[in-house]
C-alpha positions in Angstrom: 127.0 94.9 128.7 126.7 92.4 125.7 123.8 92.9 123.8 122.9 89.7 125.3 123.4 90.5 128.4 121.0 93.7 127.5 118.4 91.9 127.1 118.2 89.4 129.8 118.8 92.4 132.6 116.0 93.7 131.1 114.2 90.6 130.9 114.9 90.3 134.8 113.8 93.8 135.2 117.3 94.5 136.4 117.4 98.1 135.2 120.0 97.6 132.2 122.1 100.9 130.7 119.9 101.5 128.0 116.5 99.4 126.4 117.2 96.2 124.4 117.3 97.6 120.7 115.3 95.2 118.0 115.6 97.0 114.8 115.7 96.8 111.7 116.8 98.8 108.4 120.1 98.9 109.1 119.3 99.8 112.7 121.0 98.9 115.8 119.8 94.7 116.9 120.4 93.3 120.3 118.6 90.0 119.2 118.9 87.8 116.1 117.3 84.7 115.2 117.7 80.8 114.3 115.7 78.1 112.3 115.3 74.9 111.7 115.7 73.5 108.1 112.5 72.2 106.5 110.6 69.4 107.3 111.7 65.8 105.7 109.7 65.1 103.1 108.5 68.0 103.2 105.5 69.0 100.7 106.4 73.1 100.9 106.6 74.4 97.3 107.5 78.3 96.9 105.6 80.6 95.6 104.9 80.8 92.3 103.3 82.6 90.0 99.3 82.1 88.9 97.8 84.3 86.3 96.8 87.1 88.4 97.6 85.7 92.1 100.7 83.8 93.4 100.7 80.6 95.1 102.0 77.9 96.9 101.7 75.3 99.3 103.6 75.4 103.3 105.2 72.5 104.8 102.2 71.1 106.6 100.4 70.5 102.7 98.1 73.8 103.1 97.4 75.5 100.0 98.5 79.3 100.2 97.3 82.6 98.2 97.8 86.1 98.0 97.6 88.7 95.0 100.7 90.6 95.3 104.4 89.5 96.1 104.9 91.4 99.2 101.9 90.0 102.2 102.5 87.2 103.8 98.4 85.9 101.7 96.2 83.1 103.8 95.1 79.9 103.4 92.8 79.1 100.3 92.8 75.4 101.1 93.7 73.8 104.4 95.0 69.9 104.1 92.0 68.5 106.6 89.5 71.3 105.6 86.9 69.0 103.7 86.0 66.7 107.0 87.6 66.3 110.3 87.9 62.3 109.4 90.9 63.2 107.4 92.6 63.9 110.5 93.0 60.3 111.2 95.3 60.0 108.7 97.0 62.7 108.8 100.5 62.5 108.0 102.3 65.4 110.5 104.8 66.9 109.0 108.4 65.6 110.1 109.8 68.5 112.1 112.1 66.9 115.1 114.6 65.0 113.1 117.9 66.1 114.6 119.5 67.1 110.9 117.1 69.5 110.8 118.9 71.7 113.8 122.3 71.1 113.0 122.8 74.6 111.5 120.7 76.4 113.7 123.2 74.8 116.4 125.9 76.0 114.6 124.7 79.7 113.8 123.5 80.4 117.8 127.0 79.6 118.6 128.2 81.9 116.3 125.8 84.4 117.6 126.6 84.4 121.1 130.3 84.6 120.2 129.1 88.1 118.7 127.1 88.9 121.6 123.8 88.7 120.5 120.5 87.2 122.5 119.2 84.4 120.1 115.7 83.4 119.5 114.6 80.4 117.9 111.5 80.6 115.6 108.7 78.3 116.2 105.0 77.7 115.4 101.9 78.1 118.0 99.0 75.9 117.6 95.5 77.9 116.7 97.6 79.1 113.7 98.6 75.5 112.5 95.4 74.1 113.6 93.3 77.3 111.9 95.4 76.7 108.4 94.9 73.1 108.6 91.0 74.0 108.7 90.9 77.0 107.1 90.1 80.6 108.9 86.4 80.2 108.7 85.8 76.5 109.1 87.8 76.4 112.2 86.2 79.9 113.6 83.3 78.3 113.3 84.4 74.6 114.5 85.5 76.6 117.5 81.7 76.7 118.8 80.2 73.6 117.4 82.8 71.1 117.5 85.1 72.4 120.7 86.3 68.4 121.6 87.4 68.1 117.7 88.9 71.2 118.3 90.9 70.7 121.4 92.2 67.2 119.9 93.8 69.1 117.2 95.4 71.4 119.8 96.5 68.8 121.8 97.9 67.0 118.8 99.9 70.0 117.3 101.1 71.3 120.9 102.7 68.1 121.6 104.7 68.3 118.2 105.7 71.7 118.7 106.9 71.1 122.0 109.6 68.0 120.7 110.2 71.2 118.2 110.7 73.3 121.7 113.3 70.5 122.8 115.3 70.7 120.1 116.1 74.6 119.9 116.9 74.1 123.5 119.2 71.9 122.6 120.9 74.3 119.8 121.6 77.2 123.1 118.9 79.5 121.6 118.2 82.1 124.7 114.1 82.6 123.7 111.7 81.5 121.6 109.7 83.5 119.3 106.3 83.0 117.6 103.0 84.7 117.0 99.7 84.6 115.7 97.2 87.1 115.2 94.1 87.1 117.8 92.5 90.5 117.1 90.4 92.2 114.7 90.7 95.9 115.1 88.3 96.5 118.1 87.9 92.0 119.8 89.2 89.1 119.2 88.7 86.2 117.3 86.6 84.2 119.9 84.9 84.8 122.5 87.8 85.2 125.9 85.7 82.4 127.1 86.4 80.1 124.5 90.0 81.0 124.2 90.4 80.1 128.0 88.7 77.1 127.6 90.7 75.7 124.3 93.9 78.0 123.9 94.8 78.9 127.4 95.9 75.3 127.9 97.7 75.1 124.9 99.6 78.5 125.8 100.5 77.4 129.2 101.7 74.0 128.2 104.7 75.0 125.5 105.1 78.4 128.0 106.2 76.0 130.4 108.1 73.6 128.5 110.4 76.7 127.1 110.6 78.0 130.9 111.9 74.7 132.2 114.4 75.1 129.2 115.8 78.4 130.4 114.1 80.3 127.3 111.3 83.1 127.3 109.2 83.3 125.5 108.3 86.1 122.7 104.8 86.4 120.9 104.1 88.7 118.1 99.7 89.3 117.4 98.0 91.7 115.9 95.0 93.1 116.2 92.7 94.1 120.0 93.7 91.2 122.1 93.5 93.2 125.4 91.1 91.3 127.1 93.6 88.5 127.1 96.7 90.1 127.6 96.7 89.1 131.8 96.5 85.6 130.5 99.5 85.9 128.6 101.1 87.1 131.7 99.9 84.2 133.7 100.8 81.4 131.4 104.4 83.3 131.1 104.8 85.0 127.4 107.4 87.1 128.5 107.2 89.8 125.7 104.3 90.8 123.4 105.1 92.6 119.9 102.9 94.8 118.4 102.7 96.6 115.7 100.0 98.2 117.1 100.6 99.0 120.7 98.2 102.1 120.4 95.4 100.3 120.1 95.2 99.2 123.2 96.3 102.2 124.9 100.2 103.0 125.8 99.3 104.6 129.3 96.9 101.4 130.1 99.4 98.9 129.2 102.1 100.7 131.7 98.7 100.6 134.2 98.4 96.5 134.1 101.5 95.2 133.4 104.3 97.3 133.9 107.1 95.2 135.5 105.5 92.1 134.4 105.6 92.1 130.2 107.9 92.9 127.8 106.3 95.3 125.0 108.3 95.3 121.7 107.0 97.5 119.2 107.5 100.0 116.3 106.2 103.3 116.4 102.2 102.3 115.6 101.8 100.7 112.3 98.3 102.2 111.7 98.1 105.5 113.8 101.2 107.5 113.6 103.4 106.2 111.3 101.3 106.7 108.7 101.0 110.5 109.4 104.4 111.1 107.9 104.8 114.2 110.5 108.0 113.5 112.5 106.8 115.5 115.6 104.5 112.9 116.2 106.4 109.5 115.1 109.5 110.9 117.8 106.9 112.0 120.4 105.5 108.8 119.9 108.2 106.6 120.2 109.4 108.8 123.1 106.2 108.0 124.8 106.9 104.5 124.5 110.1 104.4 125.9 109.4 106.6 128.5 105.9 105.0 130.0 106.6 101.2 128.7 110.3 101.0 129.3 110.7 102.8 133.0 110.1 100.1 135.2 114.4 98.5 135.3 113.2 97.2 131.2 109.6 96.7 129.9 110.1 98.2 126.5 111.7 97.1 123.5 112.4 99.4 120.6 111.3 98.0 117.4 111.2 98.3 113.6 108.0 97.0 110.9 109.9 94.6 108.4 108.1 96.2 105.5 107.5 99.7 104.6 106.5 98.7 101.1 103.3 96.8 102.6 102.6 100.3 104.9 103.3 102.1 101.4 105.9 104.3 103.2 109.0 106.0 102.7 111.4 104.2 105.1 112.5 108.1 106.3 109.7 107.8 108.8 110.8 104.3 110.8 113.9 105.8 110.2 112.8 109.0 112.5 111.6 106.1 114.9 114.3 104.0 115.2 116.5 107.5 115.9 114.2 108.7 118.4 114.4 104.9 120.5 117.9 105.4 120.3 118.1 108.8 121.8 115.9 108.3 124.6 116.4 104.8 125.7 120.1 105.4 126.1 120.2 105.9 128.7 117.3 103.8 129.9 114.7 105.7 131.5 115.0 105.9 135.2 113.3 103.7 136.8 109.5 104.3 138.3 107.9 102.8 141.5 105.8 100.1 141.9 
């Protein structure tokens, strides 16, 4: 089977010969990604050092800052943070022009010829909206001005749907996106708020993707246990968690085995930082055997920045080799 066929079989819980690999650091990956070019007439400016901090402007006009050169940073000034009235005159970036996707379409054909399962990258409503208003303002808005929030979210959602259609035209197999929805022990908003304001947008975009035959791969950090069932319901196919142990591997398997895929490295908070080879290998084996025993369900991952974790790459190498050892062949199917 090709890499693409292995991923497809896993997503269908059809029992591929091994688990899918989606690792970095020189380890195997069955998936590859493509994305559009920057928006026409983009407002974006690259990162530059400004004395003691770094600054950049994204294509939505938000100003970002960070203290060093290796992390993502955060929005320092949102494009419409000063007043909701700015939304009426705000110009959304032009991101659906066909010429922005020609290179992605060409690259997609090349990657398919090499056997890869191809994901197209796209934004998602919460992140875009909170950047425009800036995080603390936006979270307050969710409680104080929900109708304004709803209006902004749907404007963004319809904007993103056009990008999804363009990526589908490129021939991608799925979408990859993500938003960090959790703190260490809870959602950023109440589950009721999430279901009221955000769930309809999730469903709309997942429906748009599925109508074109695309899977949806969604990253989130933090404790999001209260809405994973909602994510299954709206049609997310793969959750990418860097801290899967925050939810509990047994809990994820019992609740979502055979219904959701989990794409993870060995946990970047609880296990990789121990630098204990035996513990790291045992965790990798546990993920494969407990989450991947439903004819699919687990995709081996790799955290992109060892530097940000303060770890030598050897520790993720231990995890990656263990994923390959215990995931090939795939674990026996567990009856549900």
